[in-house]
N, C-alpha and C positions, 0 to 999 in steps of 0.2 A: 504494499500500499505506500509506503513512503517514497519508493522509487517511481511509482505512478504518479504520484502528486510531484514530485521533482521534476519529472519529464514534462508534466502539463504545464508547470509554472515557468520553466525555462525555455521550452521549445513551442509555446503557443504561437508564434508567428511564422514558424517554419512550415514549409509545405507539408501535406499529411504524409506522403511518401517517405520524405527525409525524416520525419518525426517518428514513423513506424520503424525505420532502420536505426536509427539513434536508440530508439527504446529496446529494439531486439539486441542491440550490440550492448547496451548497458546490462540488459538482463543477463545475456551470456557471459559477459566479464564478471558479473557478481556472482552468478552460478559456478563459474570456474574457480572464482576466490574462496566462496563457501567450500567448494569442494576439497581445496587445497587446505584449509582450515581444519576440516574435519578428518582429512587424511594425516595430517600432522598431529591432531590430538590422539587419533588412533594408534599411531605410530609410538607416541610418547607413552601411551597407556602399556602398549605391548612390550615396550622396553622394560617396563616394571614387571609385568605379569610374566611368570613363567611357570608352566604346569608341573608339578611334583612328578618325579619319576620314581618308579618302582625297581627295586634292585634285590637281589639275593647275596648275602655276605656270609662268610664261614666266620664265625666268632667263636674262637677256642673249641673247634669242632662241632659247633652247634649252627645248624642252617638258620640264618636270620632274616626277617623281612625288614627291608628299609624303605622309607619313602623320603625322599630328599629333593632339595633345589641347591645347586651350587652357584653362588655368586661370582662374577668375573674378578672382583678385587674385594673379598671379603675382609672387614673390621672384626668379626666376631663370628663363632660358629654356635648356633641354638640347637641345642639337642632335646628333643621332646620325647618324654618317657610316658608312655599311655597308662591308663588304668587297668582294670581287669573287667572284661577280656582286653588284652593287650594286642588288639588288632589295628594296626597303623592305617588300614585303609579307611577307617572312620574318621581320621585326621586330615584327609586330603584338603578339604576347603580350609581348614585352619591353617595348614603348613603355607598354602598358596596365599591366604590372606595376610600372613603374619610377613612372609616374604616382602609383600607389596607396602605393608605399614612401616617395614624398617628400610623402605627405600632402595631395595636390592643391596644393601650394605652387608647383609648377613647370609652365610651359607645355613641351611636349615635341614636338620635330618630327624625323622621320627624313627625310632628303632623300636622293633617289636619284641615281644616276649618269646621266649624259647618254646615252640611246640603250640603257640597260639597262631598256627599258621594254615594255609590252605591244604597243604600236603603234609602228610605224617612223616616227617623227616626223621624223627627220633623213635619210631617204632613203638609207640604206646608209653614211653616212659613219661614219669609225671614229675614235675618240675616245682619246687617250693619258692617261697617269697624270697629266701636267702639265695637260692640258686639264681633267681632273676636279678638280684641285686648284684652278685658277683658277675653276671653276664655283662650288666651295663658297664662296670668297672673295667671288663676285659675289652669291651667296645672301645672305650676312651683309650686305654693303653695301647691296644693294637691298631685300631683303624684310624684314630687321630694323633697317632704318635708324632708323625711329621709335619702335624697342623701347627703352626705358629700362633693362628688365631684364637684369643681367649674363649672358653667355653662358657656358655650360659645355660642351666638346666632348666627346662620347664616341665614340672610334673603334673599329671591329672590324676585326681582320686589317690589310689594307692600309688601310683607313680609319683605323687609328692613325697611319700615316705621313701621310696627308692632313690628319689633325686637327693634327698637329705643324707641318706646313707652313703651314696656315691659321692656327694659332696665332702662328706667326712673322711672317706678312705682315698680320695684322688683330689684332694683340695689344691694341689699344686697347679692343676690345669683348669679348676674352675674359679669363676669370679663373682658368679651371682646364681641364685636359685630361686625359682618362683614356683609355689603351689596352687594349682588351680582347684578349687572345690576339694579341699584336701581331706583324704582318709587317714587320720593319724592316731585314733582311739576308738575304742567300742561305744555305740550307742545304745544302752540298755533300754532306753524307751523306743527304739524302732522295732516294729513288728517284722518288718521286712528284713532286717539284720538277723533277728531271731529265726525266722524261718529259712533263710540262706544258711545260717550256721547249722541247723538242723540236719538240712540237706547235705552239706559239705561234709559233715562228719559221718554220714552213713555211706559206707563203700556199696552197700546194696542199693540205696536211692540214687546215688550217683551214677551208678552203672544203668539204672532203669532210665532216670532223666536222659542220660547221654544217648541211649539206644533209641527213646521216643524221638528225640530231637533229629538223630541221625535218619530214621524212617522219613520224616518230613522232607528232609533234603533229597530223597531219591526221585520226587516229583517237583522240580524246579518251578513250574507254573503255581501249584499250590504253595509250596514254600514262599514266593514272592508275594502271592495274595495274601497269605496269612501274615506275614511280617508288616506289609503295606497297611492292613486293616485293623492290626491290633497295636502293638507299642511303636509301630513305625508308621503311624497314620500321620504324623507332623515331621517325619523324617525327610531329609534329602534323598534325591536318587543315589547319590553316593554312599550314603549311610545304608540303604536298603540294600544295594548291591553287596556291600562288606558283609552284612549279617548274612546274606543268602549264599556267598561263598565261603565263609568261614565258620559261622556260629551252628550250622547244620553238620559238622563233622565231628565224629566220636571222640577222637584224640583231642580236638581243641575244647569241647565241654568237660571232658574230664579233667583236663590241665586247669581250666578255668574254676572249677569247684575245688580240685586240690590245692591249688594256690589260694583260694580263699579260706580254705580251712586252716592254711599256715598263717594267713593275715590274722585270722582269730586268736590263734594262739600266742602270736608276736604281740599283739595289743592288749594282751593280759598285763603286759609291763608298761611302766610309765615311759613318756617320751624322754629322749636325751636332752634335758633342759640345759646341761652344762655346754653343750656343743652350740646349742641355739643361741645361748646368751653371749657365746663367744663370737658369734658372727651375725649380730642384729642388722647390720648395714648391708649385709649380702643376702638378705633373706626377705621374701616378700609373699603374702598369702591372699588369695582371693577366695572369699567365701559366699554361698548363697543363702539366701532368707529361708527357703524350704528346701533343705538338703539333709535327708536323714544320714547320709554318710559323713559329713562334717557339719552338724548343726551349730548354731550359735551358743546353744546352751551347753554344748559338750564340755568346755573347759571352764564352766562357771562353778564356782563355790556354792552358791545360792542362787536360786532362780530370779532371774530378772527378765523383763519384757522387752522385745525389740519395740521401738516408738512405732505407732500408727505413721503411715506416710503424711496423712494430713497435719499430724503433731510436728513430724519432722520438718515439714515445709515452713512451719513458723519459727523455726531456730535458724539464727544468722549464719550458723556453720554449715547449713545444708544448702542444697541447690543442684547438686549434680549426683549422678546415679551412685557413686561411691564416696560422696564427701562426707557422709554422715557417720562414717565408722568411727571417727574421732569422738563423736558425740556419744555414740553407743558405749565405747570403751571408758570414756569418763563416767558414764551413767552406772555402768555396772563395774564397780571395783573388783568383783569376783571373777571376771572374765580371766582366765587363768593364763592364756598366752600373753595378754597384755601385762599382767603381773610378773610372770615369769621371765619374760623377755620385753622389756617396756618399750625398746626402741625399735621393734621389728614393725615392718610395713603391714598393716592389716586393711584390707577393703571388703565391701560387702556390695554384692551385685543385685540389684532389685528391678531390673529390666524385663524379668519374666522368663529368662532362660534358666534351664534346668541343670542338674548335674551332668547329664549327657549333652552338654552344649555343642559338642564336635558334630553330633548327628543332624544338625539344622545349620543352614547356611547363614541365617542371621545370628545364631549363637557363636559361630565360628567366627564371623566378621567382628562381633562386638568384642569377644574375649581376645582376638588378635590385636586389635585396637588397644584394648587394655594394657596387654602384655608389652607391645610396643612402646606404649607411653612409660611403663616402668623401667624398661630397659634404658630408653633414652634419657630418662631422668638420672638412673643410675650412672651410667657412661658420661 
């Protein structure tokens, strides 16, 4: 419309034929210019975006699935340690979004757990939480030994505990550790945790559950339909594909449940507060409001209530989705992490993403933005 008005005002006294030619030339030139800008914009975005590549890697004799993006000139290496199930395919959107958020300055690798794989490379052997921790340390020692870029660990759920243990035992290479929706201790109030613990501690129930899931995987169309219309009804296509390719394998489910059993056994012990107190500036945690694996009440000495969102908005300290964590910690002096490690970075997500954030594109994008912000602030 602007160009039409401009042509009318400037060329009203010219012959009709000349006016039409001028208008056509003007529009043609404008269209070419717009296409050029559009192509330049897409080219800029394509320079930042890189698809995560899948790779198999032998780590201390165990076939390991990796999902990675190698930056041209990395200033850091971000190592993502998944939760349980440790299936890296779930994290594809997160890996790609984090790479973009860090402006292609970091190489990013998501390293899967032993035998949480599409193929039974380990012939039915079961691996504990401690086995998976040693596996991640071996990966850093062997696979990243010639990498001069500093390592940043990003753990999700039980991966947060694995990251802390890896940080503790390979601290010479690690400079920062971020725990996302961390599973660091038992939640006796969670009915889901109780049910999973009963299942995981029974070899008979584990075998039965694994067999049922395996039968489901024999008919791929049924498997996809059931996954998509049950717990995967809000999942991304990437997450649904990951579930249908990995979670319907007998060896994977057996290892998921065996690892869960050893997690419950490990968390009968208290966290290593001494180590956390020694590294407060190198640690950060993101909690979810409604997360039974890492509830806000988990480390409290006395019950306290999370402020209502309408009440939070009245406080000057609030305004951003994570900014009211300071208010929460100040309000609840019994929040044990804040008491045991006063200077550690704690955030609370209230955007509506759940524990399995990596299964949705929105969750992956939001958490990637948060993690990138923490890394940029730390470095």
